[in-house]
N, C-alpha and C positions, 0 to 999 in steps of 0.2 A: 637142382639149380642148374647144374652143370650141363645135365641134358636138354633143361630146357633153354639154355643163352649160345651152345654151340652144338649143331650137327656135328662139326670138321673136327672138331676138337673131342668130345667125349668119347669117342671109341677109342684113339689112343692113350687119353689118361687113365680110363677105367683098365688097361694093360699093365701098366705100370706097378712093381714092385713099392710093398709097403714101405711107407716114409716118402720114396720119391712121390707115389701119386698123392700123397697129402701135400706135399710143398708145391708142385706142379697146379694141385687143383686152384690151390688157395692163389697162385700168383695168378692163375688166368680170371679166376674170380673176381679178383682185388682190380685188375685193370678191366675188367667188363665191365664194373661197376665203374670205376673210372671214365669209361669211355660212351657210358648212359649218359652224362650228364653233358658231356661233350655234344653228343648229336641228339639230344633230345630235341624236338620239336616245340615243346609248349613253354620252355624256361627262357626269358630274355638272357640275352649274351651277355648282360653285365651282372644278373646272378650267378651264371654258370661259370664266368670266371673268378667272382668271389668265393664260391665255393670250393672252385679246383683249386688257387691259391690257397685257400685256407685248409684244406684236404694235403697238401703241399708241405704244410707246415705242421699238421699234426701228426703224418707220418713219421717225421723226423724228433719229435718230442719225446718227453720222459715217460708221457702215458698215452701211446697213441689210443687205445681201444676206445679209453674214455672220451679222449679229443675229438676223437669221429665219431663216436653217439652224439655227442654236444651239437658237433657242428651241422646235423643230417637231420634229427631231432625235429626242425621245424619244419622240415618240407617233407614229411612222409606220407601228405597228397597228393603228393606231385612227380615224386621219384620213385623209379620200378625198384621191385623186390631187391635185386640181387644188388643193387645200388645202395638201399636202406641195412643191408645184410655186409656192407662193408667190413666191419669191427668184427664179425662171425669170422668172415673169411680170413682178417688177420690173424684173428686166435687160433684158425684151423692150421696156420705155418708152423711146422717144426721150429722150434726155439733156436737151434744153433744154426738155420740158416733166414728166421725172419728178417735179421736186420736187412740182407740183402733184399728180400722181396720188397721189404719196407722203403730200401733206397731208389730201386726201380722205380714202382708205383711214383714215391712221392715225385722222381723226374718226371715221368709220364704225366701226372697232373698239373704239372709248373712248365710244360710243353705244351699241353693243350689247352689250358690257361691263354698264355698267349698267343695261339692258332686263335681261339674265339676271338681277345682280344683285338686281333690285328687283321678280323674277318675273314681268315684261313685265304689271303690273298698268295694267290702261286702263277707266279709268270712265265719262270725258267725252268728246265730243268733239275737245277737245284736246289730250288724251293720246293722241287716236289721231292728231291732227295732228303730234304729237310723233313719234310711232314712223315713221308713216309719213315723215315728214323724213329721220329719223335712217337707216334702211334705203333708201331711194330717192329723196326730194326732193334729197338732196344729189348723188346722182349726177344727176341734172338740170342743177344749179348747175357738177358741174366738166366735164360736155357742153359747156356753154357756155363755159366757159374752153377748153377743145381749138378750139374751132371759131373762136374770136377767134384763137387761138394759130397754128392752122394758115395760117387763106386769111384775117384780119380780120373773121370774120361777129361781129356784134353782136345780142344779144338780150336780151330781157328775165328777168331770175333769178328774180324772183317766180313768173312762168309757166312757167319751167323747174323749177323748184322742184313745183310743180302737174302738170309733164309726169309727174314722177317719180312722184308721190303717187299718179297716177291709174293708172299703170298697178299700182302697187303695192297698190291698193284693189282692182281687179279679181284681184289675187292673193289677198288677204284673202278675198275671195266665194267665190271658186273652191275653194279648200283648206280651207273651212270646218269640213268632217268631220273633216280630219287633224289640225289644228291644237285641234281640241276632244279629240279622242283623245289628244295627247301633253300634256293638260292646260292648253293658251292659250286664250283667248280674247281675239280683239281688236277685238269689237263691244262699244262703249260701254255701260253699264249701261242697259239698256231698249230697245236695239236689237235687231230684227230685219233680215230681209235687205230691206226695204222701205227701213228708216234706210241701210242700208252702201251699196245701189244707188242712192239718191239720193245721197249723201256722195261715191261714184264717179261716178256723172255730172255731178256739178256741177268736181270736179277734172278729167275728160276735156274740160268744155268750156274749161277754163283750159288744158288741153294743144294744143286745136284751137287756140284763140290764138295760143297760143306758134309752135305749126309756119306757124301762115299770118303770123307776121310774119318769119320769117327769110326770106332770101334765096334764090334758086334758086341752088343749089351743093350740095355734098356732105352738111352739116349737116341742109338738108330733108329730101332723098331718103333721108336714113339714118330721121331721125324721123316720116316719114310710114309706116314700115313697120310699127313695133310699137305706133303707135295705132290703126292701121288694125284691128291683130289684136285690141286690146284692145278695143276698140268693136264689132266682131264677137263675143268672147266675151260681154261683158255682155248682147247680144241671146241669145244660147245659152242662159246663166244665167236671164235672164230668162222662158224657157221650159220651165226644170226640167231643162235639161243642164247640162253640166259644162266639157267644152272643146271646143275645134275640133278637127275630124278634121284629119287632114295634108291631105286632098283638098283641103280647103276653105280651109287655112292656104296651099297652094300657089295656089288660087284668088284670094285676095286678094291676095296678094306678086303677082303676074302682073298684076292691075288697078289696084295702086300703080304698080308700075315698068312699064307697059306703053306 
């Protein structure tokens, strides 16, 4: 499922050590499951908010696995496989770090529910900061907690959030046409490609600083790969392209892990 849902994260996650690999896999798939609800093109917004708020509550309940199954079961004909298996991703997480993953996934579900409810209205850079934090910045913070849990690695949570923001900003640039087709505009009022590119580069500079501060080990090895792919994608977008080719991805990854 990880390979099916993320070309960017499959490679670095597959290289993690046992224990950390299960934790990051579970966290990624839990959040991807939530994200698929927010982005679904065939589900009305009122049902999206209902599901996201219900999952927010379920993940904080005494029996999150059973609650998740109960909430999603009636929607198996419309929700994707990665979402319908959310209870399995939650179960995959090592018990000692599961509460952290559940807490962040619950927060993301609530934030996404609110963004759906308010029609993703982004007027200012501050609005954009709030959105990119909701869907990616808090992922960076969660990863920092996973690094500390696994081997004591310390990191800067502000830079961690901007690491996530930078990756998300690349996605916003890359998916611009698709987002507009579904009636969603993540560019603040008056912004064009130039302004969003500058925003992206500012956050990627913080991401560079975040990774540079990490001690040698699995956390640093993991983060270097999506960051290198993000920088390469920005270069492609700057000259009018849309995404990296598979060969380019493999070449960049080989250079990073070489």
